[in-house]
C-alpha positions in Angstrom: 9.3 -5.1 3.6 9.3 -2.2 1.2 12.1 -0.2 -0.2 10.2 3.1 -0.2 7.9 3.8 2.7 4.3 4.2 1.5 4.7 1.9 -1.5 3.5 -1.6 -1.6 3.5 -4.2 -4.4 0.2 -4.9 -6.2 -0.3 -8.4 -4.8 0.4 -7.0 -1.3 -2.2 -4.3 -1.6 -4.7 -6.7 -2.9 -4.1 -9.1 0.0 -4.5 -6.2 2.5 -7.8 -5.2 0.8 -9.1 -8.8 1.0 -8.1 -9.3 4.6 -9.4 -5.8 5.6 -12.8 -6.5 4.0 -13.0 -9.8 5.9 -12.1 -8.1 9.2 -14.6 -5.3 8.7 -17.3 -7.9 7.7 -16.6 -9.6 11.1 -17.4 -6.4 12.9 -13.9 -4.9 13.4 -13.6 -1.2 13.8 -12.0 0.5 10.7 -9.4 2.3 12.8 -8.4 -0.9 14.5 -8.0 -2.6 11.1 -5.9 0.3 9.8 -3.6 0.1 12.9 -3.4 -3.7 12.4 -1.9 -3.1 8.9 0.4 -0.2 10.1 -1.5 2.6 8.6 -2.0 5.8 10.6 -5.4 6.6 9.1 -8.4 4.6 7.8 -8.9 6.1 4.4 -6.4 3.9 2.4 -7.5 0.7 4.1 -11.1 1.5 3.4 -10.3 2.1 -0.3 -8.4 -1.2 -0.5 -11.2 -3.1 1.2 -13.7 -1.7 -1.3 -11.5 -2.1 -4.4 -9.8 -5.5 -3.7 -11.9 -7.0 -0.9 -15.3 -6.6 -2.6 -16.7 -4.7 0.4 -20.1 -3.4 -0.5 -20.6 0.2 0.5 -24.3 -0.3 0.3 -24.1 -2.8 3.2 -21.5 -1.1 5.3 -20.7 2.6 5.0 -17.3 4.0 6.0 -19.0 5.9 8.9 -20.6 2.6 10.1 -17.2 0.8 9.8 -15.6 3.6 12.0 -18.4 3.2 14.6 -18.4 -0.6 14.7 -18.0 -2.2 18.1 -17.8 -6.0 17.9 -19.8 -8.1 20.3 -18.4 -10.9 22.5 -18.6 -13.6 19.8 -17.1 -11.2 17.2 -14.2 -10.3 19.5 -13.3 -13.9 19.9 -13.4 -14.4 16.1 -11.3 -11.3 15.6 -8.7 -12.4 18.1 -8.4 -15.7 16.4 -7.9 -13.8 13.1 -5.1 -11.9 14.8 -6.8 -8.6 15.5 -7.2 -8.1 19.2 -6.0 -5.9 22.0 -2.2 -5.5 21.7 -1.9 -7.3 18.4 -1.0 -4.2 16.4 2.4 -4.3 14.8 
C-alpha cells in the first residue's frame, strides 16, 4: 500500500525490478509484466528491471521484451511464478 499513488518505497521498487527482470528472463512479455505489477505502461517496469534487476540490454532489448511470446514450457514456469492468464491484480 502507498500513501500517494505513483510513489513506492525504495526497497519495493528494487524488489519489483528484480522480479520483473526474472520474469522477462523467463520469456514473459513486457506488457504482461507491467500489468502484473499494476502499471499501465511498460516504460517504468523496464527501467526498474534494468536498474535493479540487472537486466542486460545487450541480451534483451526493450523491443524484444515487448515482442516476447513464451513457449509452452516457459508458460508453465511463468504460471508457477504467478504470471499467467487472469493473474493480474
